C-alpha positions in Angstrom: -23.3 16.3 49.4 -25.2 17.2 46.7 -22.5 18.4 45.1 -20.4 15.1 45.1 -23.5 13.3 44.0 -23.9 15.5 41.1 -20.1 15.1 40.2 -20.1 11.4 40.8 -23.0 11.3 38.3 -21.2 13.1 35.8 -18.2 11.0 35.8 -17.5 8.8 32.9 -18.0 5.7 34.7 -21.7 6.6 35.5 -22.5 7.5 32.0 -21.1 4.7 30.7 -22.9 2.3 33.1 -26.1 4.4 32.4 -26.5 3.4 28.7 -27.6 -0.1 27.9 -24.9 -0.1 25.0 -22.1 0.0 27.3 -20.7 -3.1 26.2 -20.1 -1.9 22.9 -17.8 0.8 24.2 -15.6 -1.9 26.0 -15.8 -3.6 22.7 -14.1 -0.4 21.1 -11.4 -0.2 23.8 -10.3 -3.9 23.1 -10.1 -2.7 19.3 -8.4 0.4 20.1 -6.0 -1.4 22.3 -4.8 -3.6 19.8 -4.4 -0.9 17.2 -2.1 0.6 19.7 -0.5 -2.5 20.1 -0.2 -3.0 16.0 1.4 0.5 15.9 3.6 0.5 19.1 4.9 -3.0 19.8 4.5 -4.3 15.8 5.4 -0.9 14.3 2.8 -1.4 11.9 2.3 2.2 9.9 2.9 3.6 13.5 3.1 7.6 12.1 -0.9 7.4 11.4 -2.3 4.3 13.1 -1.1 5.4 16.4 -3.1 8.9 15.8 -5.9 7.1 14.5 -6.3 4.9 17.3 -6.1 8.0 20.0 -8.5 9.6 18.2 -11.4 6.6 18.1 -10.1 6.7 22.0 -11.2 10.5 22.4 -14.4 9.5 20.5 -15.3 6.5 23.1 -14.5 8.0 26.2 -18.3 8.0 27.7 -19.2 11.9 28.5 -16.4 13.6 26.9 -18.2 14.5 23.7 -15.3 15.7 21.8 -16.6 15.3 18.1 -20.3 15.9 16.9 -20.8 13.7 14.0 -24.3 15.2 13.4 -22.7 18.9 12.7 -21.1 17.3 9.3 -23.7 14.9 8.2 -27.0 13.2 8.1 -27.2 9.9 9.4 -27.2 6.9 7.1 -30.7 5.2 6.8 -32.3 1.9 5.9 -34.8 1.2 3.4 -36.0 -1.7 2.1 -32.9 -3.2 3.2 -30.6 -1.2 1.3 -27.9 1.1 2.8 -29.1 4.4 1.1 -27.2 8.0 1.8 -28.6 10.7 3.8 -28.1 14.5 2.5 -25.1 16.0 3.0 -25.4 18.9 5.6 -24.8 22.3 3.7 -21.0 23.5 4.6 -22.4 26.8 5.9 -24.5 25.1 8.3 -21.7 23.1 9.4 -19.3 25.8 9.7 -21.9 27.7 11.9 -22.3 24.4 14.3 -18.6 24.2 14.7 -17.9 27.5 15.4 -21.0 28.2 17.7 -20.9 24.9 19.6 -18.0 22.7 18.5 -15.1 21.4 20.2 -11.2 21.0 19.0 -11.8 17.7 17.6 -14.9 19.2 15.3 -12.7 22.1 14.2 -9.9 19.5 13.3 -12.0 17.5 11.5 -12.9 20.5 9.2 -9.7 19.8 7.3 -11.1 16.4 6.3 -14.3 17.6 5.5 -12.8 20.2 3.3 -10.3 17.9 1.8 -7.5 19.8 3.1 -5.7 17.2 4.6 -5.2 14.5 2.1 -4.0 17.0 -0.1 -1.4 18.2 1.9 -0.6 14.8 3.0 0.5 14.3 -0.8 2.4 17.3 -1.2 4.8 15.9 1.6 4.6 12.5 -0.4 5.4 14.3 -3.7 8.6 16.2 -1.9 9.5 12.6 -0.8 9.1 10.4 -3.8 11.6 9.9 -6.4 10.0 9.2 -9.6 13.0 8.7 -11.7 12.7 5.3 -12.2 9.6 5.5 -13.5 10.9 8.1 -16.1 13.5 5.7 -16.7 11.3 3.0 -17.4 7.7 4.5 -18.7 6.6 1.0 -19.0 6.3 0.5 -15.3 3.4 3.1 -15.7 1.3 -0.2 -16.4 2.0 -1.9 -13.7 0.9 0.6 -11.5 -2.3 0.4 -13.5 -2.7 -3.2 -13.5 -2.5 -3.2 -9.7 -5.8 -0.8 -9.5 -7.5 -4.1 -10.2 -8.6 -4.5 -6.7 -10.4 -1.1 -6.5 -12.7 -1.5 -9.1 -13.1 -5.4 -8.3 -14.1 -4.3 -4.6 -16.2 -1.6 -5.7 -18.4 -4.2 -7.9 -18.2 -6.5 -4.8 -19.3 -3.8 -2.6 -22.2 -3.4 -4.6 -23.3 -7.0 -5.0 -23.2 -6.8 -0.9 -26.2 -4.3 -1.3 -23.9 -0.9 -0.7 -24.8 2.0 -2.6 -22.5 3.1 -5.3 -20.9 6.0 -3.3 -20.4 3.9 -0.6 -19.2 0.9 -3.1 -16.5 3.6 -4.3 -15.0 4.5 -1.3 -14.7 1.2 -0.2 -13.2 -0.1 -3.3 -10.8 2.8 -3.0 -9.1 0.9 0.1 -7.5 -1.6 -3.1 -5.3 1.6 -4.3 -3.3 0.9 -1.0 -3.2 4.8 -0.2 -4.8 6.2 2.9 -4.9 10.2 1.8 -6.7 9.0 -1.2 -9.3 6.6 0.6 -10.2 9.8 2.9 -10.6 11.9 0.5 -13.1 9.9 -1.3 -14.6 8.5 1.5 -15.3 11.8 3.0 -16.9 13.2 0.0 -18.9 10.1 -1.0 -19.7 8.3 2.1 -18.6 10.2 5.5 -20.4 7.8 7.9 -18.0 4.7 6.9 -15.0 7.1 7.3 -13.4 5.3 10.2 -14.0 2.0 9.0 -12.3 2.4 5.8 -9.2 4.7 7.0 -9.1 2.0 9.6 -9.1 -0.9 7.1 -7.1 1.0 4.7 -4.2 1.7 6.5 -4.1 -1.7 9.0 -3.9 -3.5 5.3 -0.8 -0.9 4.3 0.6 -1.9 7.5 -0.3 -5.8 6.5 1.7 -5.5 3.0 4.8 -7.7 4.2 2.5 -10.2 5.2 -0.4 -10.1 2.4 1.4 -10.1 -0.6 4.2 -12.3 -0.2 2.2 -15.6 -0.5 0.5 -14.3 -3.8 3.6 -13.3 -5.3 5.2 -16.9 -5.0 1.9 -18.6 -6.1 1.4 -16.4 -9.3 5.3 -16.9 -10.5 7.9 -19.3 -11.0 11.3 -19.9 -9.4 12.9 -19.0 -12.8 10.9 -16.1 -12.9 11.8 -15.0 -9.2 15.2 -15.2 -10.2 15.3 -13.0 -13.0 18.1 -10.2 -12.7 16.8 -7.0 -14.4 19.6 -4.5 -16.1 20.3 -1.2 -14.8 17.9 1.6 -15.2 19.2 4.8 -17.2 20.3 7.6 -15.7 17.3 10.5 -15.8 18.3 14.3 -16.5 17.6 17.2 -14.5 15.1 18.3 -17.1 13.6 15.5 -17.4 12.6 15.5 -13.4 11.3 19.1 -13.8 9.3 18.5 -16.5 7.7 15.2 -15.5 5.6 16.6 -12.6 4.3 19.5 -14.6 3.4 17.2 -17.8 1.8 14.6 -15.5 -0.4 17.5 -13.6 -1.6 18.8 -17.2 -2.2 15.2 -18.6 -4.1 13.8 -15.8 -6.1 16.8 -14.4 -7.3 17.5 -18.6 -8.4 13.6 -18.3 -9.9 13.2 -14.9 -10.4 17.1 -13.3 -11.5 15.4 -10.3 -7.9 13.9 -9.8 -6.5 17.6 -9.5 -6.3 17.8 -5.5 -4.4 14.8 -5.1 -2.3 14.5 -8.2 -1.7 18.6 -8.6 -0.4 18.5 -5.0 1.6 15.4 -5.4 3.3 17.0 -8.4 3.9 20.5 -7.0 5.6 18.5 -3.8 7.8 16.7 -6.2 8.8 19.5 -8.1 9.8 21.4 -4.8 12.2 18.4 -4.2 13.6 18.0 -8.2 14.0 21.8 -9.5 16.7 22.5 -7.2 16.0 25.9 -6.1 13.0 25.6 -3.3 14.8 23.2 -1.0 13.5 25.1 2.1 10.0 24.1 0.5 10.7 20.7 -0.1 12.2 20.1 3.7 8.9 22.0 5.2 6.5 19.5 3.2 8.7 16.6 3.9 9.0 17.1 7.5 7.5 19.8 9.1 4.1 20.4 7.5 3.8 16.7 6.8 4.1 16.0 10.2 1.6 18.3 11.3 -1.0 17.2 9.1 -0.6 13.8 10.0 -1.4 14.1 13.3 -4.4 16.1 12.8 -5.7 14.0 10.0 -5.1 10.6 12.2 -6.9 12.2 15.1 -9.7 13.6 13.4 -10.4 10.2 11.2 -10.2 8.1 14.2 -12.3 10.0 15.9 -15.4 9.3 13.3 -15.2 5.5 14.9 -17.8 6.1 17.7 -19.2 2.6 18.8 -22.4 3.8 17.4 -20.7 4.6 14.2 -18.3 1.6 14.0 -19.8 -1.6 15.2 -22.2 -2.4 12.6 -22.3 -5.2 10.1 -21.2 -3.1 7.0 -17.7 -2.6 9.0 -17.2 -6.5 8.8 -17.8 -6.5 5.2 -15.4 -3.5 4.5 -13.1 -5.2 6.7 -13.4 -8.2 4.2 -13.5 -6.2 1.0 -10.6 -4.2 2.0 -8.5 -7.3 2.2 -10.2 -8.8 -1.0 -9.1 -5.3 -2.8 -5.8 -6.0 -1.7 -5.1 -9.2 -2.8 -6.6 -8.3 -6.2 -4.3 -5.4 -6.5 -1.1 -7.4 -6.0 -2.5 -10.5 -8.5 -3.3 -7.5 -11.0 0.5 -6.2 -11.0 1.9 -9.9 -10.9 -0.1 -11.0 -13.8 0.7 -8.1 -15.9 4.4 -8.2 -14.8 4.3 -12.1 -16.1 2.8 -10.8 -19.4 5.8 -8.4 -20.0 8.3 -10.6 -18.8 7.0 -13.3 -21.5 6.6 -10.6 -24.4 10.3 -9.1 -23.5 11.7 -12.9 -23.2 12.8 -12.6 -19.6 14.0 -9.3 -19.0 11.5 -8.2 -16.6 10.9 -10.0 -13.2 7.5 -10.1 -12.6 7.7 -9.8 -8.9 7.9 -6.0 -9.5 4.3 -5.7 -10.3 3.1 -6.4 -7.1 4.5 -3.2 -6.1 2.0 -1.2 -8.3 0.2 -0.7 -5.1 0.8 2.8 -4.0 2.2 1.8 -0.4 5.4 3.7 -1.0 7.9 2.3 -0.4 7.2 -0.9 1.4 5.7 -2.5 -1.4 8.8 -2.1 -3.5 10.8 -3.5 -0.5 8.9 -6.5 -0.4 9.4 -7.0 -3.9 13.0 -6.7 -3.4 13.1 -9.1 -0.5 11.2 -12.1 -2.2 13.5 -11.5 -5.1 16.6 -11.6 -2.9 15.5 -14.5 -1.2 15.6 -16.7 -4.5 18.6 -14.6 -5.7 21.1 -13.0 -3.2 22.5 -11.1 -6.1 19.3 -9.9 -7.3 18.8 -6.2 -6.6 14.9 -5.3 -7.5 14.1 -2.0 -5.2 14.7 0.3 -8.0 13.0 -1.3 -10.7 10.2 -1.6 -8.2 9.9 1.6 -7.3 8.7 2.5 -10.8 5.2 0.9 -10.7 5.2 1.7 -6.8 5.2 5.3 -7.6 3.1 4.9 -10.9 0.5 3.5 -8.5 0.3 6.4 -6.2 -0.7 8.2 -9.7 -3.2 5.4 -10.3 -4.8 5.3 -7.2 -5.4 9.3 -7.4 -6.9 8.7 -10.8 -9.2 6.0 -9.6 -10.3 8.3 -6.8 -10.7 11.3 -9.4 -12.9 8.6 -11.8 -15.1 7.6 -8.7 -15.6 11.4 -7.8 -16.6 12.4 -11.2 -19.0 9.4 -11.4 -20.5 9.8 -8.1 -19.8 13.2 -6.1 
């Protein structure tokens, strides 16, 4: 009988209701259920949203103790009403704790803490990305830069709401519409916000087809939306091979902290275009990227425990993330309008919205909106230029924040 009583006292149900904060866990289950619905039923970014949601579930199972965030960073503390960052735990201490006392998810989270997963994801993204539209139309690089407006606007907005500069930088990078970039910046600058920022970033990326079109239509005229752009020139293999090497040199010489993202992005692209590393390119695109996606999603989701997620700043992060996405779209479209005026109607400003780095979803949204007003229009390849430029732009923005605050 004593053994039975001990067993019953150790069940998850008993553990759940023995805490006065049991309702927080129930709220987290509801949020997790909503994320499962978005991933499985609505098919919003399912490859990452589903692992993140399941990682959240693992972190909110009473008594499971699958991840120990105290091994990785000190708790944030409140002083004079302003959120300040605690001292980061030395890596030697983290490794000692994880090896001696950690579980599976603790071990997986090391890939986030060390910045391994985001760079490997960028390796796969680079191998799957065609930079030809950007090479053929270098002006589209400006549209990718303009679409980073939301990043810096959200950064200053977060400062205004009382976040410290490191947290504000992590929140601002949501506007880059690039999950791995947001994760890399946040795990370095504000690890306690990682779960909320990752969920906000991937949720809004999935909602791009809903968020962007109203603002694209608001800022452009019907005549501008019907503009048909001329075909892009053919890009030679030599140009494709030289491009990733030159971009790596230029970006890293200017912003060295962008090297982990830009370097691996361009390495993956070089695997794809050089013509002599097909096996490496296919591995980066498929097996490696899929494995890392699982590890990244589960370990990031596991940081969103009820105690860590259900805080007022989570709501601020969600609002600021939406604000950043909207302003990034606005920045790209407005520059597109200016370029349309300067080129006397040769550029359709709708492609400016693709400057956010959600590849290729943002480019498809530009295509869909353009086709709605002119069925003969084909903007996809033109929109891919700003789209891939946005990937580079978000990585550079991340490097700037890291160089300032890391």
